[in-house]
C-alpha positions as CSV (number, residue, x, y, z in Angstrom):
1,M,9.3,-12.4,14.6
2,R,8.4,-14.3,17.5
3,C,5.8,-16.1,16.0
4,T,7.6,-18.7,13.8
5,N,5.0,-20.1,11.6
6,A,2.6,-16.7,11.1
7,A,2.7,-14.5,8.4
8,T,4.9,-11.3,8.3
9,F,3.5,-7.7,7.5
10,I,5.8,-5.1,7.2
11,F,4.6,-1.3,7.0
12,L,6.8,1.8,6.8
13,S,7.0,5.5,6.5
14,L,9.2,7.6,3.7
15,V,11.0,10.4,4.8
16,A,8.4,12.6,6.1
17,V,9.9,16.1,6.0
18,G,7.0,18.5,5.2
19,G,-8.1,18.0,18.9
20,A,-6.0,18.3,21.5
21,A,-2.5,18.2,21.7
22,A,-1.4,15.1,23.6
23,A,-0.2,14.9,27.3
24,G,3.4,15.1,27.5
25,L,4.2,15.9,24.3
26,P,6.4,18.5,23.8
27,A,4.8,21.6,21.8
28,N,6.3,21.6,17.7
29,S,4.8,24.4,15.3
30,E,4.5,21.8,12.2
31,V,2.3,19.4,14.3
32,D,-0.2,22.9,15.4
33,V,0.3,24.0,11.9
34,R,-1.4,20.7,10.5
35,R,-4.0,20.6,13.7
36,A,-4.9,23.8,12.7
37,A,-6.1,22.7,9.2
38,E,-7.6,19.4,10.1
39,R,-11.2,18.6,8.5
40,R,-13.0,17.3,11.3
41,T,-15.7,16.4,9.8
42,F,-17.1,13.6,7.6
43,S,-19.6,11.4,5.9
44,D,-20.8,8.2,6.5
45,A,-19.3,7.3,2.9
46,E,-16.4,8.4,3.8
47,I,-15.4,6.9,6.5
48,I,-16.8,3.6,5.2
49,D,-14.3,3.8,2.0
50,G,-11.5,4.7,4.1
51,F,-11.8,2.0,6.8
52,L,-12.2,-0.6,3.7
53,K,-9.2,0.7,2.3
54,I,-6.6,0.6,5.2
55,A,-8.0,-2.6,7.0
56,F,-7.8,-4.8,4.2
57,G,-4.8,-5.2,2.2
58,A,-0.9,-4.7,2.8
59,E,1.7,-1.8,2.2
60,F,4.3,-4.3,2.2
61,R,4.3,-7.9,3.0
62,F,5.8,-11.3,3.1
63,G,3.1,-14.3,2.2
64,G,0.2,-14.5,4.3
65,Q,-3.6,-13.5,3.1
66,S,-4.1,-9.4,3.3
67,D,-7.8,-9.7,2.9
68,R,-9.1,-10.3,6.2
69,I,-9.7,-8.1,9.7
70,R,-6.2,-8.4,11.4
71,K,-6.3,-6.8,15.2
72,Y,-5.3,-7.7,18.9
73,I,-7.8,-9.3,20.6
74,R,-5.9,-9.5,24.0
75,P,-4.4,-6.3,25.9
76,V,-2.0,-4.8,24.0
77,R,1.4,-4.5,26.0
78,V,4.4,-2.4,24.6
79,L,7.7,-2.3,25.7
80,V,9.9,0.5,25.0
81,D,13.5,-0.7,23.9
82,N,15.9,2.8,24.0
83,E,18.9,2.5,22.6
84,A,19.6,6.1,21.0
85,S,20.2,9.5,22.4
86,P,18.0,11.4,23.6
87,D,15.8,9.1,24.8
88,R,12.5,9.6,24.1
89,S,10.9,7.0,25.7
90,G,8.7,9.4,27.9
91,E,7.1,10.5,24.3
92,I,6.5,6.9,23.1
93,E,5.0,7.1,26.2
94,A,2.6,9.5,25.6
95,V,1.9,8.6,22.3
96,I,0.4,5.3,23.8
97,D,-1.9,7.5,26.7
98,D,-3.4,9.3,23.6
99,I,-3.9,6.3,21.8
100,R,-5.5,4.9,24.3
101,T,-7.3,7.4,25.7
102,R,-8.9,8.0,21.9
103,V,-9.9,4.4,21.1
104,K,-12.6,3.6,23.0
105,N,-12.5,-0.4,22.9
106,L,-8.4,-0.7,22.9
107,D,-6.7,-1.8,26.1
108,I,-3.0,-0.7,25.6
109,S,0.0,0.6,27.3
110,V,3.7,0.4,27.9
111,T,4.8,-2.2,30.3
112,P,8.6,-2.9,31.5
113,D,8.1,-6.3,31.4
114,A,9.8,-8.0,28.4
115,D,8.1,-11.4,29.1
116,E,4.7,-9.7,29.6
117,A,5.3,-7.1,26.1
118,N,3.1,-8.7,22.8
119,A,4.7,-5.0,21.0
120,V,8.1,-3.5,20.8
121,V,9.1,0.1,19.7
122,K,13.0,0.3,19.2
123,L,14.6,3.9,19.5
124,I,17.3,4.2,17.5
125,H,19.8,6.3,15.8
126,D,19.2,7.2,11.9
127,R,22.5,5.6,10.7
128,D,21.4,2.4,12.8
129,L,18.4,2.0,10.6
130,T,19.4,-0.5,7.9
131,E,21.2,-3.3,10.3
132,T,18.7,-3.2,12.9
133,I,15.9,-3.7,9.8
134,R,18.2,-6.6,9.0
135,A,18.3,-7.8,12.2
136,L,14.7,-8.2,12.5
137,Y,14.1,-9.6,9.1
138,G,17.2,-10.9,7.1
139,G,19.4,-9.5,4.7
140,E,17.1,-10.6,1.5
141,R,14.0,-8.8,3.4
142,T,16.1,-5.9,4.1
143,S,17.5,-5.1,0.4
144,R,14.0,-5.6,-1.0
145,I,13.1,-2.6,1.2
146,R,15.8,-0.7,1.0
147,R,15.5,-1.1,-3.3
148,E,11.5,-1.0,-3.0
149,H,11.5,1.9,-0.1
150,E,13.8,4.3,1.4
151,P,11.9,4.4,4.9
152,Q,12.3,6.8,7.6
153,C,10.8,4.2,10.6
154,L,9.4,0.6,10.3
155,A,7.2,-1.4,11.5
156,G,5.9,-5.1,11.0
157,Y,3.7,-7.7,12.7
158,S,3.1,-11.4,12.4
159,K,-0.4,-12.8,13.0
160,D,-2.0,-16.4,13.7
161,D,-3.9,-18.4,11.2
162,A,-7.0,-16.8,13.0
163,F,-5.5,-13.1,11.8
164,R,-5.3,-12.5,15.3
165,I,-2.1,-10.4,15.9
166,Q,0.6,-12.0,18.1
167,H,3.4,-9.7,18.3
168,A,4.3,-6.3,16.9
169,E,7.8,-4.7,16.3
170,V,8.1,-1.1,15.3
171,I,11.5,0.6,15.1
172,L,11.8,4.4,15.3
173,V,14.7,6.9,14.2
174,V,14.9,9.7,17.1
175,D,17.6,12.3,15.6
176,A,15.5,12.8,12.1
177,G,13.9,15.7,13.6
178,D,10.8,16.0,16.1
179,F,8.4,16.3,13.7
180,V,9.6,13.1,11.7
181,F,9.4,11.3,15.0
182,Y,6.2,12.2,16.0
183,D,4.6,11.5,12.7
184,C,6.0,8.2,12.5
185,A,5.6,7.4,16.1
186,Y,1.8,7.6,15.6
187,E,1.6,6.3,12.5
188,E,3.9,2.9,13.0
189,I,2.1,2.5,16.1
190,L,-1.5,2.3,15.0
191,Q,-0.5,0.8,11.9
192,A,1.1,-1.7,14.6
193,L,-2.6,-2.3,15.6
194,G,-3.9,-3.6,12.1
195,P,-4.4,-1.4,9.9
196,I,-2.0,-1.8,7.6
197,N,-2.6,-0.8,4.5
198,D,-1.7,3.0,2.9
199,D,-3.7,4.5,0.4
200,T,-2.7,7.6,-1.7
201,S,-6.5,8.5,-2.7
202,L,-7.2,9.3,1.4
203,P,-6.2,13.2,2.1
204,W,-7.4,13.5,5.6
205,S,-5.8,10.1,6.5
206,M,-2.2,9.4,8.0
207,F,-2.2,6.2,6.1
208,N,-1.3,7.5,3.0
209,D,2.3,8.3,2.1
210,D,1.9,11.4,0.3
211,V,0.5,13.2,4.1
212,S,2.3,14.2,6.9
213,M,0.3,14.5,10.7
214,G,2.8,14.1,13.5
215,F,-0.3,13.5,15.7
216,F,-3.7,11.5,16.1
217,D,-6.3,13.3,14.1
218,V,-9.9,12.6,13.9
219,Y,-10.3,10.9,11.0
220,D,-8.0,8.0,11.9
221,Q,-10.0,8.0,15.4
222,L,-12.7,7.2,13.9
223,L,-10.9,4.1,11.8
224,L,-9.0,2.6,14.4
225,N,-12.3,2.8,16.8
226,I,-13.9,0.9,14.2
227,L,-11.5,-1.7,13.9
228,Y,-11.5,-2.3,17.9
229,D,-14.8,-2.1,17.9
230,P,-15.7,-5.6,19.4
231,R,-18.6,-6.1,16.2
232,I,-15.5,-6.1,14.1
233,R,-13.6,-9.5,14.6
234,P,-10.5,-10.8,13.1
235,G,-10.8,-13.1,10.1
236,M,-13.8,-11.3,8.7
237,T,-14.0,-10.3,4.9
238,R,-14.4,-7.1,3.5
239,A,-18.2,-8.2,2.7
240,E,-19.1,-9.3,6.2
241,V,-17.3,-5.9,7.7
242,A,-19.5,-3.8,5.3
243,A,-22.4,-5.4,6.6
244,V,-22.3,-4.6,10.6
245,L,-20.6,-0.4,9.5
246,P,-23.9,0.9,9.6
247,A,-24.9,-0.3,13.2
248,I,-21.3,0.4,14.3
249,L,-20.9,4.0,12.8
250,P,-23.2,6.0,15.7
251,D,-21.6,4.8,18.6
252,V,-18.3,5.3,17.0
253,R,-19.0,8.8,15.9
254,A,-20.5,9.4,19.4
255,F,-17.4,8.8,21.1
256,V,-14.8,10.6,19.0
257,A,-17.1,13.7,19.0
258,R,-17.3,13.3,22.8
259,T,-13.4,12.5,23.3
260,N,-12.3,15.7,21.1
261,H,-15.3,17.9,21.6
262,L,-17.0,18.3,18.8
263,P,-20.7,19.0,18.2
264,Q,-22.6,15.7,18.3
């Protein structure tokens, strides 16, 4: 990672077989089935419970505290680094555009300028996944990742001492099937924005290794909009967040309802 003195957090998706569509993304029958079955209404308690579970803790980390809020506080500029065929750079741009549309206070876009980028999405062939992970994280960390998991895609970020994300790297394979690609792209890019803990008790969330979505679902839009509300600051504790969530929820609910054409 480029922030040499920062803790590194890694999040990954296991092999994942099994609102409106994002403009620019081809139709996919598996995504359509999941979108049609999506639950779109949630209680305040369900939203708060999910946010506290995914915003604190870490699925996989190397040092550093994981009991604080972590997020970008400056614009997120994403470099798409394609090293494979087919070139799916356009689909990543569509995913980024969709995320920007659905998270109110998040300034995120693709940049062609490597010097401007503070996040990189690397597109590779499946056969190159292990070597790409090794190049980023070294042999010892790669061995641990492969030993404890069998990821289909992976990402990580570094933060500073104030829990502000400085740089993120997302690794996606382009040739494992369309649904796996979309599922990995949304989950890893969204987790690179801060919510890096997976929890199997959240059946409506892509931040659950037992759940595959392939699109940006309403429940996770609610969670990301909470995270990027300006009242949620890097470094906040669980208690500090819980104290402000009741004031934040009405605004988040209204925005997500408008964006997804849901009843207010």
